[in-house]
C-alpha positions as CSV (number, residue, x, y, z in Angstrom):
1,M,57.1,-31.6,-87.1
2,A,53.9,-30.5,-85.3
3,R,52.5,-34.1,-85.6
4,A,55.6,-35.6,-84.1
5,R,55.4,-33.1,-81.3
6,E,51.8,-34.0,-80.6
7,T,52.7,-37.7,-80.6
8,I,55.6,-37.1,-78.2
9,E,53.3,-35.1,-75.9
10,R,50.7,-37.8,-75.8
11,Q,53.3,-40.5,-75.1
12,V,54.7,-38.4,-72.2
13,E,51.3,-38.0,-70.7
14,H,50.6,-41.7,-71.1
15,M,54.0,-42.6,-69.5
16,T,53.3,-40.1,-66.6
17,R,49.9,-41.8,-65.9
18,L,51.5,-45.2,-66.0
19,I,54.2,-44.2,-63.6
20,D,51.6,-42.6,-61.3
21,D,49.6,-45.9,-61.4
22,L,52.7,-47.9,-60.5
23,L,53.5,-45.6,-57.6
24,D,49.9,-46.0,-56.4
25,V,50.2,-49.8,-56.6
26,S,53.4,-49.6,-54.6
27,R,51.8,-47.4,-52.0
28,I,48.8,-49.7,-51.7
29,T,50.9,-52.8,-51.3
30,R,53.0,-51.2,-48.6
31,G,49.9,-50.0,-46.8
32,K,50.6,-46.3,-47.4
33,I,47.2,-45.8,-49.0
34,E,44.0,-47.3,-47.7
35,L,41.4,-47.9,-50.4
36,R,37.8,-46.8,-49.7
37,Q,35.5,-48.9,-51.8
38,E,32.2,-47.5,-52.9
39,A,29.6,-48.7,-55.4
40,V,29.7,-47.1,-58.8
41,V,27.6,-48.0,-61.8
42,L,29.6,-49.1,-64.8
43,S,27.6,-47.0,-67.3
44,T,28.7,-43.9,-65.3
45,L,32.3,-44.7,-65.8
46,V,31.8,-45.5,-69.5
47,A,29.9,-42.2,-69.9
48,R,32.9,-40.3,-68.4
49,A,35.3,-42.1,-70.6
50,V,33.3,-41.3,-73.7
51,E,33.0,-37.7,-72.6
52,A,36.8,-37.5,-72.2
53,A,37.5,-39.2,-75.6
54,R,34.7,-37.4,-77.5
55,P,36.9,-34.6,-78.9
56,V,39.5,-37.0,-80.3
57,I,36.7,-39.3,-81.7
58,D,35.0,-36.4,-83.4
59,E,38.3,-34.8,-84.6
60,R,39.3,-38.0,-86.3
61,G,35.9,-38.8,-87.8
62,H,35.5,-42.0,-85.8
63,R,32.1,-43.4,-84.8
64,L,31.6,-44.9,-81.4
65,T,28.8,-47.4,-80.7
66,L,28.1,-48.6,-77.2
67,D,26.0,-51.6,-76.3
68,L,25.6,-51.5,-72.5
69,P,23.4,-53.9,-70.5
70,Q,20.0,-52.5,-69.6
71,E,20.4,-53.5,-65.9
72,P,22.9,-51.5,-64.0
73,V,26.2,-53.2,-63.5
74,T,27.7,-52.1,-60.1
75,L,31.4,-52.1,-59.4
76,S,33.2,-51.6,-56.1
77,A,35.9,-49.0,-56.5
78,D,37.7,-46.3,-54.7
79,P,36.3,-42.9,-55.7
80,R,39.8,-41.5,-56.1
81,G,40.4,-44.1,-58.9
82,W,37.2,-43.5,-60.8
83,S,38.9,-41.1,-63.2
84,R,41.6,-43.8,-63.8
85,C,38.9,-46.4,-64.5
86,S,37.2,-44.1,-67.0
87,R,40.6,-43.7,-68.8
88,I,40.8,-47.5,-69.1
89,F,37.5,-47.7,-70.9
């Protein structure tokens, strides 16, 4: 029963994020939100994503190996969406 509850909670969180993302897309396309693009280094976003996922990775005994380029890869993104980007990775 506890496992089913955890699964449902994760799915609800995921659906909430998806709906929030869709609402943001709608606001952007209607001009309600203006994006401010700033440079961000990809490895920074990946590091944040790994940090967020680390407890689950460790809990389940998984091993994560990253192979990032040595040269910085710079993206242009709105700082408000950086956390969303790190969730994608």
